[in-house]
N, C-alpha and C positions, 0 to 999 in steps of 0.2 A: 504494500500499500503506499509506504514511504517512497519506493522509486517511482510509483505511478504518479503520485502526489506531487513529486520533484519535476518530473518530465513535464507534466501538463502546466506545472507553475511556469517552467522556463518557456513551454511554447507559447503561454499566455502573455509573457513579458516581450517575448520577440514580435508577438502579433502586434502589440499595443505599441511598441517602439515604430515598427513597420508603418501602421495606419497614422502615428503621429507624425513619423517623416513625410508620410504621404499627404497629410493635409499641410505641412508646412511647404512641401513643394508646390502644392495647387496655390497657396496664398502668397507665396515668393514669386511664382510666373506672373500672378496678376500685378503685383508690386513692379516688376520689371516691365510689364507691358506698358504700366501707366507712366513710367519714366521714359520709355523709348517714344510713346506717343507725344508725351511734353517736351521732348527735344526736337520733334518733328514740327512742332508748332513755332519755334523760334526762328529768329533771322537769322542765315547762314553765319555771317560773320560774329554773332553770340554763341555760336556752339563752341565753348572751350571751357575747362574747368580752372579753377584758382591756380592749382600746382601742376597742371598737365604740361604737355610738351609743344604746345600752342602759344604762340605769342602773337598779339599780347593776350594775357589771362584773362578769362571771362569771370561770370559771377557764379556758375555753378560749381557745386561742392563736388569733391573728389569722391568724400565717405559721408554719408550721412545715416543715421538711425530713423529705423520706421517700426512703430509697433502695430501690429494687425492681429485681432483676435489671440490676445495673450502671448502672441509671438514677437521676440524682437529680432528685426533684421539689420543687416548692415548692407548698405547699398552703395556699391563702389561704381564711379563712372569713369571710364576710360576713353579719351578722344584723341584720334592722330590723324594727321594727313595719310593720304593713300597715293602711293606713284604708280598709276596703272600701267601693266604692262604694255598696252596697245601703242602707245606713243613714245616707247623706248624707256629705258632706266637711267637715270642719272649718273648710276655706278658702272653702267657698262663699259668695259675696257675697248671695245670696238669701235668703228666709225659711225656706225649707224645702229639704231634700236633693233628690237627683235622683230617688228613688225616689219614687212618688207615696204620700202621707200619712207620709212619713218626716220627722221633725223634723232641723234642723240638727246633724250629729254634733258632740259636744263631747269625745269620747274616741276619739283616733286610734288606738287599739292594739287592733284586732279581733283579729289574730292577728301570728304572726311569719313572716317569709320566711327561710329559710337558702340561701345559695348558697355554694358550694364550686368553687373555680377552682384547676386543677391545671396548672403549667407546667413546662416542662424549665429545669433550672437554667442548663445548658450554653448554650441559645441564647434562653431568654426565651420559646419557642413556647408557646402555650396549647394543651394536648393534651386537656382534658376540661373542661366546665362543667356542674355539675348543681345543680338548686334544689328546694326542697321548701317547701310551706307547712304551719307547725305551730300548733295551736291548742290553747288551755287550755280548762279545764272552764267558767270563768267569768272571760274576760280583761278584759271590757269592764264595770268597775263602777266606783263611787264610790270614791273612796280619799284619803287626806291630802296627795296630790302635786300638782303643777301641771305645765303645759306652757309650753314655749318654742316660739314659731312666728317663724322668720327667713327674712326675704325679702331676697334680693341682686340688685340693679338695677345697670344700667349709667349711663353719663352720659346717655343718651336715655329713661331710666326703663324699659328692655326688661330682662326677667329675664336673669340671667347663669347659664348651666347649668354642672355640674360645678365650682362654686366651692368653693374649700377653706374649711370653716367648724369653729372650734375653741369649744368652751365649756368653761369651766374655773371651778371653786368650789373652792378648797382648805380652806374652812370646814367643807366636809361629811365624813362618816365612814361609806364611803370617799369620797375626794376624787374630786370630778366632773372627768373629765377626758376630753372627747369630741372625736373629729376625725372629721369627715363631710365629704359633698359634696352640693351643692345638686341638686334633680331639674331637669327640662326647663322647670320653671315658677319657676326661682330660689329654690326654697323647702325647708327643712329643719325638719321638727317633731320635737321632744324631748318626750317625754311622760314621766309618772311620775317628774318630778324632785323632790327633797325641797325644801320650801318655804324661802325664804330673803328677807327684807324688809329687809336691809342693803346692798342692792346690792353683792354680791359674785359674782354671776355675770358673769364677762367673756366676750363674744363678739367674735371677730374673723374677716373675711372676706378670703381673698386668692386669687389666682391667679398663678402664673409669668407675667410680662410684663405684669402688672397692677399698678396700685396696691392699697394695703391700706387696710381701713376696719373700725373698732371700736369697742368701749365701754371707757371708765375709770370706776375707782373715783371716788367721792364727794370731791371735793378737799377738803383742809382750810381753815379759814378761810372767807372770803366768796366764794372764787371758785365758779363753777358750770361744771359739765361740759357740753359741747353734747350730746354721747352718752353719758348716765349708764349704768353697767351696770343690767341689767334686775333688777326682782325677780320670784321665782317665788311665787306665791301658792295657797294650797289650792283645788282644782278650779276654777282660772282659767285662762286663756290670756293669756300676755304675748306681745304682738306687736312685732316689732322690724325695721326695715330699716336695710339697709347697702348702700354704693354704692362699685363698683369699675369701673375702665375700664382699658384700655390705657395705657401710660405714654408719654410723649413726651419731646422735647429740645427745650431752649430755648437758643438762642443769644444773647448779648449782646454788640454793638458799641460801643465808647465812643471819641467823639472829641471835641476842643475845638471853639471856634466857628470856628477856621481850619479844619478838617477833618481836622488831625492827631490819629493816634490816641493815646489815653491808655493808656501801659502801666503796669503795676503799679499800678493804681488799683483801690480798694477800692468793692466795689458790695453791698450787701445787696438781696438778692430775697426778697419777702415775697408768700405768698400769701393770697387772702381766706379761705380757710375756717379756722374755729378748732376747739381743742380745747377751751378754757375761755374763759369772759367773766368780766368783773369781777375781776380786772384780765386783759386778753385775751393767751391763749397761742395763737400761730398753728400750723396744722398743717406749714406750711413756712415758716421765715425762716433764711435761710443767708447770711453773709458770703462772697464770692469776690474773687478778685483777677485783674485783666486780664493777659493775657501780652503778650510783645512787640508785637503786632500791635492789643492793644488789644480782644481779645476774650476772653469766658467763654463755656464749653460746658458747659451743666447736663444730665445724662442722668437717665432714671427719673423724670420729673417727672409729677405728677398733674395731670388737667385741672382748671383753676382761672384765675383772675383774678390777675396777678403786677405787684406795683408795685416800684418801686426807691428807695433810700436812699442818698444819697451822703456821703462824709465831709464834717465840719465845715467849713465855709469854702467848699463847692462847692454850685452850684445846677443843677438839671435845666432847660436851656435848652428841650428838646423830647424828644418820644419817639416814633418811628415804629416801630409803631403807638401810637395814644395809651396812655398809661399810665392806669390799670393795662391790661396786655396779657391778651388773652383766649386762653389756650393750651388747643387741643381735644384730645382722647385720638387715640393712635395717630398722630402727625403730628410736624410741627416749625414752629418759627417763631422768626425773627430780629428782636429789638428792637435799633434804632440810637438810642442815646442821646447828645445833644449836651450836654456840660457846660461850666460856666464858674465862674471864682472871682470874677466880678465881681457884686456884690448889685444894680447897677444894670441889668444886661443884662435886656433883655424876655425873657420866659419864657411859652412856649403849654402851657396844660394840656387845653384842649377846644375844640371849636368847635360851633356850633349855627346852623343846621342844617349837617351835615357834607357834604350833596349837594344839588344842584340842577339843574333841566333845562335843557340848552342853549337858547338863544334867549330865556331870562328877562331882559327887560330891566332889572329893580331887583329884586335880591335883597338882602334885608338879613341880614348875616352877623355872629354875635356871637362874639368870641374872648376865652375866660376864660384868665387868667393873671396876670402880674406885670408892674410897671414899663409900664403902657400910660396914654396921654394924649391929650388932642386933638389933638397935633402928629404922633403917630404915623401911619404909612403902612401899607397892607396890599397886597400884592401877589401874584395867582397867576400861575405860570409853568408851562409844560410845553414839552418838548423839540418844538424845530420850530415853536412857536407864538407868537404876539405876546403877552407879558405883557398881564395884564389889571390895571390900577391901581384899586383902590378909590377911592370919594368918599366924602365926609360923614363921616369917620370921627370919632368921641366916645368918650372914655374916661371910665369912672366905676368907683366903687368904690374901696376900699383894698386894698394888698398884704396878703396873696397873692391876693386873691380880686377882681381887677380884671376890668372887661369892656370890650372894644375893639368898638364896634359900627360896622360900615360897610357901604356899599351896592356893589354889583359889577354890572356889566353884562355878561350872558352871551350876548348876540346874536352869532351865529355862532363863539361857542366850541366847540371840538373838544371830543368827548365821551373822557374819562378821569379819571385821578387827577393832579391839578394839586397841585404844591407850595405851600404857602399860607407868605407870609413877612410878618414884622411888624418894622418898623423904628423905631428910637428912638434919636435923637440919634448917628446914624451907625452904631449896633450893630444888627443883623439877626438875629432868631432865625426859622428856617425848619422847618417841619413838613413833611417829605418825604411828597408822596402824601396831603396833610392834607384836601383838598376834591375831592370826586367830581363831575364834570359826566356828567350822565346823558343819554340820548337823549331 
């Protein structure tokens, strides 16, 4: 009896939920219909929301709450221009549009599409979605406005869909404050913007879990912006490309030349991407301090090449991987730094070539760094293998750009990442996994 009662009770509750949701959908559909009909009664130029993609903004609410039959609904209205395929596309890379005899379209506002989405406030469930196309008598005509075309790509140059894009310009009246998202081609096109040739249109692209990219105003003085705020010119298309991708984690581990962890040790991590030049301002440059085990954890890091700056009086003996380290999107990387306070300690910056085939009897290897001389020795070592001692080492250049060139014999060498060590006057600098012996 208990099983029967439980089953019947569950079935009753499910049926009640279905009936309730069905009633909510019927009421929500009526609410959406009313909103669509109200939009159709408005003048064409008045069909725009307060915070939508159409400038100038209109009086329509982007979101409003409607209560019907004890149901509370959120009504979201989204209005955008439509670039119809018939007369070509603004982004078409070819000389003509897709329709025979049609030129490349320079006015991507053929008509407007209004979409009304009704959701239950209590559960967030979508109960109704309706859309309609609305055309003006002469929507596509020349004007004294311009167009912004914004493309958002990832680290591999692929389009980013549904990226958040904001376009602002406080100098206009009314102020431009548009928030929208990219289409499946990573594209946003905003037509009919008031012209501005003073670089006051700021564009920012972002996505939760991704990095952020955007433009900045023209800096004062002699500095130059890497991505300057775009201008909008009359009857012209201004194209802009921004790049975002998933953020990553960079772990930094610092030891001295004896292998002991350096605690409470300051390291400045600097990326290669710049915001401004002449004088350079980097997108990321942050000083951090190691914990008790010599570690620093940096989260939310953009894909980039990161280098390391040490406190005065300390020198970077080696960095594994070689500095600057390349951090890929949506991943993690550990940079192992070996430091010394001795200015005469040998230091490894890079090696060329960084790999060679096993069995090569005579491979010339050039190590770039500091404190090298003809008396230096170079050794390759791998766990379980006999070390390979280089011959004919010769140092050249002056600090900090010296080169130690040696010959290594890879006959019978096992494949894998070998540690590369340079010894000078009893001091040894080791680049962990610094040389790759390939098949």
